[in-house]
N, C-alpha and C positions, 0 to 999 in steps of 0.2 A: 634887522630884528623882524620877528614875525608880525603879520598884520592882524592876527587873531586877538581875542580879548585877553587871553591868559598866557603869560610867559611861563614856559615849562623848563624843567631842568634839561630835557632833551633839546629844546630850542636854543638854550644857552650854549650847550655843547656844539650844536650845529653852527651857531653864529661864530664861535671862537674857531672852530675847525675851518670855516671859510676864510677867516682873517689870518690864519697862521699856517705854518708848514708842518705842524705836529699831527700825529694820527689820532683818530677819534677815541680810542681806548685810553690813551695818555691824557687827553683833555677831560674825558669823563672822570678819570681818577683824580685829576686836579680839582675839578668842580666838587666832587664828593668830599675831598679833603678840606676844602674851604668851608663847605656846609658843616662838616663835622667840627671844625674849629669854632665856627659860629655857635653851634649847639652847645659845645662844652663850655664856652665862655658864658653863655646865658645861664646854663645850669649851675656853674660854680660861682660866678661873680654876680649873677643876677642882672648884669648889664653888659651891653657891647656897643661901643661908639664907633661909627664909620664916619670920619670927617667929611663934611660936604654932602653927606647923604642923610644920616639920622642916627638915632639911638634905639636899640632894642633893650627893653627892661622887663624883668620878671619880678612879680611881687605876689605876696600871699593875700588871698582874698578870704575874709572871715566867713564862717557859716552864717547863713541868713534864712529868714523865713520866706517861704514862697507858697504857691498854691498850684495844684493840678488844674489846668484850665478846663479839662473835660468833666471833672467831677467836683470842682471847687473845693476839694479837700486841701487842708493846710498841710504843708510838708516843710521839713527843714533841709535846705540845700547845704551839702557839706562844704567845708573849707577846701580851697583849691589854689593852685598857682595859675596865674594868667600872664601872658606876654603881651606887651604893648609896644608899638613903634611910634616914635615921634620924629617927624621930619626935621632936618636942620633948617635954620633960617635961610641959609643960602639956597638950598634945594626948594624950599617953599617959595621963595621969591622967583625962582626960575619957572616954577609951575604956574604962578600967577602972573 
């Protein structure tokens, strides 16, 4: 895996390419397909569980009051969807 701070899609493709005998284009398509499956699962089911890794969950956040820090003006922040990731217990224990 790369030594930098951020793991990118390209570095995942490179890592898999080095470990297999498939070509880069094929691996890139596979990675894109996996990410599309993940996106659709989160959009439609609002949750996606990867055993031993964690759970992605989407939920609705209600509109709320806020303020513009530059002008101190009160504003209403609109309702929106947010996605959270919760580590599995097994992965959490491996990290700690």
